N, C-alpha and C positions, 0 to 999 in steps of 0.2 A: 738155378738151384743154390748156388751158393749166396746170390744178392739175395734169395727168400730167406733162407738160414740166417742171414746177417741182420734182415730186417726184424724178423722174428726175435731173434736175439737184445735188438735195441727195443723191440717195442714192451718186450717183457719186464725190461727193466728200464724203463722211461723215468721211472720215478726215481730212481737212485742216480740215473744221471742229472737230472732236475735237483736233486739234492747236495750230490756233488758241487755242481756250477753255484748254486746259491752260498753253500756252505763257504767254497772259499772267495764268495763274493763279500760275506759278512765278516769272513776272518781278514780281508783286507780293509774294509772299511774300519774296525775297531784298533787293527795296527794303526794306517794311519792317523784315523783321531785321536788315540793315545800319544801317539809320537807329537804330532803337533801342540797337544797339550803340555808334554814335559820339556816338547824345546822350547816353549814358550815360555814357560815358568823356570827354566834354567837361563834364557837370554835376560828373562824382566826381574827374576825376585819372586822369593814366596809371600813376600805380602801384596804381590799381583794377584794370588789365585783364585780369589773370588770373580776379578773380571774378567780375567781370560776364560776361567771355565763359563761365564755371563756369554761373551763373544761369542765361543765355539760353540754352545747351545743354539745360540739365534743364528749364527752365521750357516750352521749344520742343517737346517729346518725350514729355512726360507724357500730353497728349491722346491721342497717338498710342497710346501702351500703352493706354489706359482706354477709347478709342473706338472702333479700328480694328476687333474681332469687332464692335461692332453696324453698324458700318458694310458690314460686308461681310455681314451677313445681311441687313439693306435692301437689299442691291444682288439679292441672291437673288431677294428678294421681289417688288420693284418693279420699274419700267421704270429704267433706268440714266439714260436719257436724262433725265427728269423728277427725279431725284435730283441730277442735274447743275445740272439749268436751277434746281431750290431753291437749293442751293448757292450757285451764282453770284450771288442775288439777295442772300442774307446776305454774302455778300462786300463788296457796296457799302455795306453798313450797317456793317460793320466798319472799313472803309476810311476813311469818312464820320468815324468818332470819333477816327483818329489827331493830328488838329489837336487833338483836346483834353488827349490824353493828352503831347502833344510840349508843348504850351502850359504844362501846370501844373509842368513843369520836375520831374516824382517820378518817383522809380525804381517805384512801386507802380503809377501810371499805364501806365507803358511796359511795365511785366510783365505786365500785365490786358492790354494788349491786343497783346502777343505772344501769350500762352495762347489768346485768341478767334480770332485768324488759325491758331493750331495747330489747333484743332478744326474747323476750316472744314477745312483744309488733310489730316488724318486721315478725315475724313467723306468726301473728294471723290476718294482714292485708291482703293480698292476700285471703285468704278462706273468711274473713269477707264480703266484698265487692264481689268478684266472685259469691257467694253463692244467692245474690241477684237475681239475674234475674232467679234460680232455684227455689224461694220460694214465687215468685210474679209472676202477669201477664206481657207479655210485656206492656202493656199501663197503669200499676201501676209501673212502673220503677222509673221513676223521683219522685213520689210522696213519693216512699220508700224511696230513696234516700232524699228526703226533711227531712225527720224524722229522719233518721241515723244521718246525719251532723246535724241536729238541735237539735239533741238528745247529739251527742258529744259537741257539745260544751255547752250544759247547762251541763253536766258533767264536761267541766274545769272550768264552774262557782262554780258549787258544790265543786269539788276539791281544786281549786284556794281557797276558802271561807274554806273550811275545814282544810287545811293545816294553812291557816295563825291562825285561831280560836283555832285549838286545839294545838298548837304550844304556843299560847299567854295564853292560858288557863289553860294548864297544866306547864308552864314556861319549856318547852322545856324536859318534861319527857318521857325517850325512852320505858316506858313501855306502857304507855297511847295513844302515838304517832304512835305504832307499831301494836295496840290491831285492831284500825281502819280496816285499809288496810286486814291485816288477814279476819276479818269478813266478808269486802266487798267479797274477795275471795270466801271466801264459798256461798254467796250469789249468787256468779255471776257463779259457778260450776254448781248450782241448776239450773238455769234459762238455761244453755247450753244442761243441757240433756233433757229438753223440745224441742230444736229445732229438726224438722220431720229429719230423717237420708234421706242424699241425696245420691243418685247413684255413684259407681265410672263411669268417663269417658271411663278410660281405653287406654288411650292416650301410646302413647312410648315413650316419653322425661323421660331425664336421666336429673341426675344434674349436672351440667360443673361447676368442683373446679375454671377455669377460667371464672369467672363469665361477668367481663365485656365485654369478646366475646358474649356471650348467649345475655345478653341485647343489645348488636348491634343488633344481627342476629334479635331477636325480631323486634326490631324498625322497621327493615326493611320489616317484616309482616305488621307493622300499614302503611306505605306508600301506600300499596295497598287498603285502606280504606279511603276515602276523609278526610280530615280535622284532622282525629284522631290522625297523630303524632305533629300538630300544638297543638292541644289541649291536648296532655299530655304533652309537655312542659310549656304551659299555665297556666295549671295545678301545675306544678312543681313550676312555679313561685310564684304563691298563699301561697305555702309553706314555700317560702322561705322569701317573705312579711311578713308571720303568726310569723314564727321563729325570725326574726328580732324583731319584734313588741314586743312579749311576752319575747324576753330579754331585750328589750333597755326600756320597761315600769319601771322598777324596778330603774335605774338611773333617768330616767327623773320623778318619783316622789319624788326621793330623792332629787335631785339638783334643777327642776323646781319648785315645789310642797313644798318642804321641807319636806316629810313625810319619815316615816322611813321602811325599807325592807316588814316588814308586809304590811303597808300601801300599798305597789306597788301591792303587793297580790292582795287586796281587790278593787284597781283600775282597775285592769283587768275583775272584775265581769261587768261591763258597758260593754267592747266591746265582751265578750263571749255573754251576753245576748242578742247583736244587732246581733252577728250572727245567734245565734239560730233562733231569730225572720227574718230574713232573709232568712235564708234557708227552712224554713216551708214556708213563701211567695213562695219563688222561686218555691219550689214541687208545689204548689198550682196554680201557674200562667202557670207551664210549661205543666200541664194536660196531655195530648195523644202525646204532640209534645217539641221535645230537643229542648229549646231557646237559642239556643247559643248568639243571639243578645242582651239577656239579662244581660249577663256575659259582653259583650261589654259595654254596658250604665255602669252597675255598674264601671267597673274598671276606668272609668271617676269620679266617685262620690267618689271611693275608695282614688284615687291619691289627688282629692282635701282634703280630711279630713288629710290624712298625711301632706301637703301643710300647713293646716290651725292649724291644732295641736301645732306647737311652739308657735303661738299667742295666744293660749286661757288659758294660764299659768295663767294668770290675776285672773282668777276665779276657783275656784273647780268646780263647777258647770257646769261650761259652758267647762271644759274638761271633766266630765262626761258626759254632751250630746255628745258633738264630739266623742266621743270616742265608744258610742253608735250608733250614726250614721257609722262610720269607721266599726264598725262589722255587721251593717245590710247589707253594701255594699258587704262586704267580704261574707256575707251568699249568696247573689245574685248572686255574681261572682262566686262562685265553684261548686254550686248544676247542673247548666244545663253541667258542663264540667265533672263533674264526672258522670252523667248519659251516656252523650254522649257515653262515655271510655264504659261502662257497656252493653249499648245497642249495639254500632256499632263494638265491638271485638269479631272477629271471637268465635265461640263457642268452639270451641277445644283448641283454644291459651289464652282464654280469662284471665286464671290464672296468666301464665308468663307475657300477656301484662299489666295486672295491676299489677305485681311484677317489670316490667320493668318501670314502672307511678312510683312506690314508690321510685323505688330507685332515679329517676330523681327527685322526690320530696324531698326525704332525702338528696340528694345531696346538693340541694339549703338549705337544713338544717344544713347541714354540714360549707356552705359557710357563713351563716348570723353569729353565732357567731365570726368567721375572719374576717369579715368585721365590725362587730360590736367592736370587739377589736381593729381592723387600724383606725375607726375613734375615738374612744373614749379615747382610750389609748393610740397610737402611736402618731395621731395627733391632741389629745387633742380637738377635736370637743366636745362640749356639747349636751348631748341627745337629745335636741331638735333641735339641726343642724342636727344632723344624720336623724331624722325620716324628714326632710326641704328635705333633699337630696335625699333619696328614695323616694319620694311623687314626683320628677323627673324622677324618674326613671320609676316608675308605669305609669307616664303619657306616657311615651315615648313608654311601653306594649300597654295601652289603643291605641296609633295612628298605632301602628301596627296592632293589632287585628281589629281595625276600616280597616282599608285597604284590609285585610285579608277576612274577615267576613261581607262584607260592604251589601251583600242580605239579611244577615242575622239579621240584624241591622236593616235595612230600613222595612224587614218584621214585625220584632216586632212591632216598631211603626207604621207601617199602620195597623197591625191588632189589636192593642191593644186602638190608640189613633185616626184613621181617617174612620176607615171603615165603622163602622155604622150611618158616618154622608154621606156619598157619595152616594157609591153602593155596594150591597151585592153579586153579583156574576159579574162572569166573563164565556165568552163563551170556548167552550173546547179549550184543548193545541192545536189542531193542526193549531189555525191561528196565524197569526203574526199580531201583535199592531202596529199601525202606529198611533202617539202621536204628535199631534199641539194645540196651541204652548207648551212652556216650562211652566211647574207648579210642582214645589216642592211638593205639596199636592198631585197631583193625581202619581207621582213616589212613596210616600210612601202609596199610595192607594194600586196599581198595586202590589207591594210586600209584602201589606198585605193580599191580596187575592193569589197570587202566589210567594213565596220567590225564585223561580227559574228562575225569570225574569229575563234576558239579556239584556241591553239596548245598542241599537246601535246609537250614534250621528251623525246623518248626515250633514256634513257642508260643504260649501267653502272655509271658511278661519280660520285659530284658533282664539280661543277667549279665556279669563279668564277664566270665568265660565269651560269651555268644558276641559283646562290646569288641573283645580283642580279637578274635575270630573273623569280624567284619571288614579288618583291614586288609585281610587277604582274598584276593581275587578267585580262588576257589570256592569261598565261602559265601551265601546270601542268605539274610536273614528273613525271616517270614512271619509274621504275627498275627495269629487267629484268636478268636476267642476261646474260651477253656472249651464249651460245649458246641463247638460250630461246624458239626457234618458238612453242610452245606458248603461253608469258606474251604474245608478241606478237598471237596469234591471238587471244587473250580481251579483249585491250586493243580492238583492230580491233572487233571483237564490242558491247563497252560502249558505246564511241564511238557507232556504228550505235543503239544502246537510248535511249540518252540526249540526242542530238541536236536540240539545239532547231529549230524551223521556220524557215526563213530563216538558220540559221547554218551556216557553213564550220569545220569541223575540220580541224586540220592539221598532220600528223604530222610532226615534224624528229628526224631520224634521226642518230647520229655515223656517221661514214665507217664505221667498224669493222661497225656493227651493220646499217648499209644495204648493205654488201657481201656481209654472211652469210647475211641475211634477206630476200633478194628472192624466195626461194620463197614467202613466207609470202604474198604478195598475190600470187595466181594468177591471176586477173581480167587483161586486158590493159591496160595503161598508155597514158596520152596522154603524150607529151613534150611539152615547149614549153622552146626552148633559148633565152637571151640571154646573150650575152659569157661564155659557158662554164659559167654555172650551168644546173640544170636542176629544173624543175619539172613535175611528176607529179600529176595526177589520177587516182583509183583510184575506177570506178564503184562504186555501192552494187550 
């Protein structure tokens, strides 16, 4: 009986034990990574900052590129809980050698330490994320992801702070700087033991040493699930921007704000706190639905923050506020993407898909220090200018996502801002909607209530408005002759034939077409009028 209650307790709190384990792991990653940076700058001098950041970024990311695919295969073949337990044991050994790496005051020893730590993190990623659907109910995955991502960035906050604090207060004493990561690794092992055992999936996948081909085959599987591949690339882009920001914030603080390298570590706290807050909010907003539209909107504010950052250096307070806002947008951006990958990936290959997503993400992390070195060291751009340029790149990504996920964006806006003010329900999906006149508010309403709405703009001549809307995937433009009733009948028939399950089709007619073609719709129409507007539902 006592064992029964014990197991029940662990099962009910499984996500919290996983969260504690990954929090402590992320905390150690950031403490050791930043201590390596601070020690190397201390050994070599501030004039080598750009080179040190470049090498740290490259060395840290290489294991993610080499071993992510193999880690995903292992996560699909064996118990994810057992893999996590083994990896936490290895972390204890890695942190134990931290003292020797710092005591030798050698570049090579510090870079080797970072490399081993990165191998551990690369192997930990796939089981950490793919185990979430096995520990919580399907409708709780978004909330769990919000908790995990929020805690990860809280770990970055504390890791960045503790690395700066312990380096400063101990005057770079190797023993005390190494003791803290070792102690944290021990606690992480204890929390990993408390994660409930998960069964082996018994898949027949094998580790392929030619991992690029394996990742290519995995990405081909992703094409079978709508939007999955696009979202994996969007998630990878986020990690690229995060890595670029994390590396560039230290030169920015030194050049634009005239702080030292440790002060740059403190500056990152504001962004991490913002990401933690944004991740938590995103998990709450998503509830039972993955809100990709929220990610698209957050991408715009992420771009805006990068564009404004160079102009905020006149005030340290303004910089902190803007960095917190940047982090908030980042948290809102990434949680729906990660949740979508975990929710809609095929269960039998979920570990491989998450590993492939990790590979792409850390390929972006690999590109970040190279790009930073080219911009700051080779082209002699300031750190502030580099942030400004990346802002324009993010803005371009936002436009691509907006056109690709127009339905999801309009659904999010309609669901959260307009639905309660106009109408609370729609008839069954078997109806075709006829909308007149043009109303942006009604568009958002329909997407809020029915995110799979497909609009058909019926017109007899091109207009500027229709040219703009044609870029969005949710809109299709159909031109017919002004008095062509047969053409309208034919269109109506084709829509009924091609209409997908659970999808609304909405015809939008110009006033002249609507007035002259009402006889084309001989079936009874249901009128719902609000504020002088009319939505008409045509039963099939």
